[in-house]
N, C-alpha and C positions, 0 to 999 in steps of 0.2 A: 659567355652566353650572348647570342646575337640579339640585335634590337628587335627582330621579328618575334623571337621567343618571348622577350620581355613584354611585348605588346599583347601576345596571345594570352599570357598568364594573367595579365591585368585587364583583360577585355571587360568592357562595361556594357551592360544591356539595360536600357531604360533607367540609367543612373545608378544601377546596382551591379556590383561585381558578380562574376559568375559563381564563385563559391558561396556568396551570400544568398544568391537566388536559389542555389541548391539547398541550402539550409532552410530557406523559407518554404520550399516545396516539401521538404521532409517534415517540417512542422505541420503543414497543411494535411499531409497524409496521416500523421499521428492523430490529429484532431478528427480526421475522417474515420480513422480506425476506432476511436473512442465512440463516435456516433454510431457507426455501423455495428460494431460488436455489442455495444450497449443497448441497441434498440432492436436490431434484426437478429442478433445472435451470431456467434462465430461460424457455425455450420452453414447458416443460410447466407453468409456474406461471401462475395467473390471480389477479386481484384478490380474488375470493371466497375462494380458498385462503389468501392472505396474511392477509385479515381474520379468517378462521377461526383461524389460528395465533395471531394477536394478540388474539383474543377481542373483536373490535370489529365493528360493523356496517359495511357498505360505504360508507355516507355519510361516515364518519370518514376513510376513505382519502383522499377528495378534499379534505378539510380541509387536508391537508398536501402532497399530491402530485397532479400533473396526470394521470399515467398510470404504468403499470408500469415503463416505461423510466426515468422520473424517479426512482423508488425505487431501481432498480438503480444509477443514477449516484450517489445519496447513499450507499448501502451501500458501494459500491466506494471512493468518496472517503474515507469514514470509515476503512476498512481501510488505505488508503494513508497517510492523515494520521497515524494511530496508529503505523504502522511507521516513518514518516519522523521523527516526534518521538523515538521510542525509539532509532533509529539515530544521530541527531545527538547525543543525550545520550551514547551509548556512545562515539562517535568523539571527543567533546570531553572525555571522562573522562580524567583524568591518571594513572589507575592502569595500570601496565604501559607497554608501548611502543605506538606507533601500529599496529604489526603485530598486537599482542595485541588492540587495540581493533577492528581490521578483522575479525579472526577472531570476536570476540564478536558483531559486527553480523551476519555471515554465519550464525552459529549461531542467533541470534535469528530471522533471516529464515526459515530452513529449519525450525527447530523449531516455529514457529507453524503451518506447514502440516501438520506431523506431528501436533501436538496438537489441531488443529481443521481437519479436512479440508474443512470448508465454506469456509474462507478460501482454500484451494488451489483449490477448484473455481471460485470466483468470480474470484479474481485471475488465474488461469492459463487458464481455459477459457471460463466463461460471459460474460466481458467482451468476447470477440472476435466481430466480425461482426454485432453487434446493429444498429448505425446509425452514421452519420458522427459524430454528437454523442458517442456512447459511445466510438467510436474515438479521438476527441480526448482523452477522459479517460485512455484507455490510453496514448496518446502522451505526455501530460503526466507520467504516472506513470513512464514509461521515462526521460524527461528528468531527473526527480528522482533516479532510481536512478543515472543516468550522472553526475549532479552529486556524489552520494555517492562514487562511484568516483574522480572527480577529486580530491575532498577527501582521500581515502585516499592517493592517489599523491603529492599535495603534501606530506602529512605524513611519509610514509616516504622519499620521494626529493626533498628540498628543492632539489636542483640542477636539476631538470627546469624548463625554461622555461615559466613560467605562461601566457604568451600562446600559445605553441605548443600546450600541452596544452588550452587552452580551445577551440582550433580543431580539435584532433585527433578523429578518429572512434574512436580506441582505447577511451576510456571508454564510449562507446555500445556498442562491440563487447563489452566486458567485462560491461556491464549485461545485454546480450542473452544472454551465456553463463550468467549467474546464473539467468535465467529459463528457458532451455532445459534446464539441469541440473535445475531444479525440476520442469519438465514430465516429464522422464524418470523422476525419482525417484518422483514421485506415481503416474505411470502404471504403474510397475513394483512398486507396493505398498510403497514405502519399504524395499526389500530391502537396498540399499547402506547400511552403517552411516553414521550422521551424521558421525562423526569422519573417515571417508574422504572424504565430500563436502566437508567444510570444508578438509581438508588439500589436496585436489586443486584446489579453487578458489583457495586461497592460493598454490599453486605457479604457477597461471596468472597471478594478479595480480602476483606477485613477478617472474616472467619478463618480463612486459610492462613493468613498472616499471623493471627493470634495463636493458631495451632502450632505453626513453625516456631514462633517466638517462645512459646511455653516449652516446647521440646528442647530448644537451645538452652533455655534457662535451667531446666532440669539437668541437662548434661553438664553444664558448667558447675552446678552445685555438687555433682558427683565426682568431678575431676579433682 
């Protein structure tokens, strides 16, 4: 490798290496995507608008993303990944009971929508009906949410048959109820107190958990 090549690869602009500057631009575009998609909506947003919010010229958009849909995918995935990490940490926290942990996760989930309506707009509305590829992102996120529901049910009701629960559509149904409750809460302007939302969600979870637990117990007695 020549000295010239080495210098090119390690070129520094304004005290920051080129690859770090690119990462910084990408981060700005993701933040701009969150702002634009979450306030204007995906359909009404164009690349020029995103770059204007990011303070970048359009050529830098294509440095990191192929098209607008690609940016939506990344923004959505970052929101989901962040929520998933925090939810897993809360469920695995030994403070309090598993029921307490589940209530904390639900509060965290809904509170984020209240504190930053852009998240709600993207995760609940803008992500729907864009394309088959984006639909797959949404379906994957719903599967992750259903997995969290299963984990909660395992922790609270250890007698539930693990194999049966892994095949059951009940966790998927409960995950769907979480999302639909969020839809209604957001569309109604967050009128319902958050404590009521959490309480009624937990009532639903506990009722279904007790039902599955009873079925598992009855099956064990017959075995």
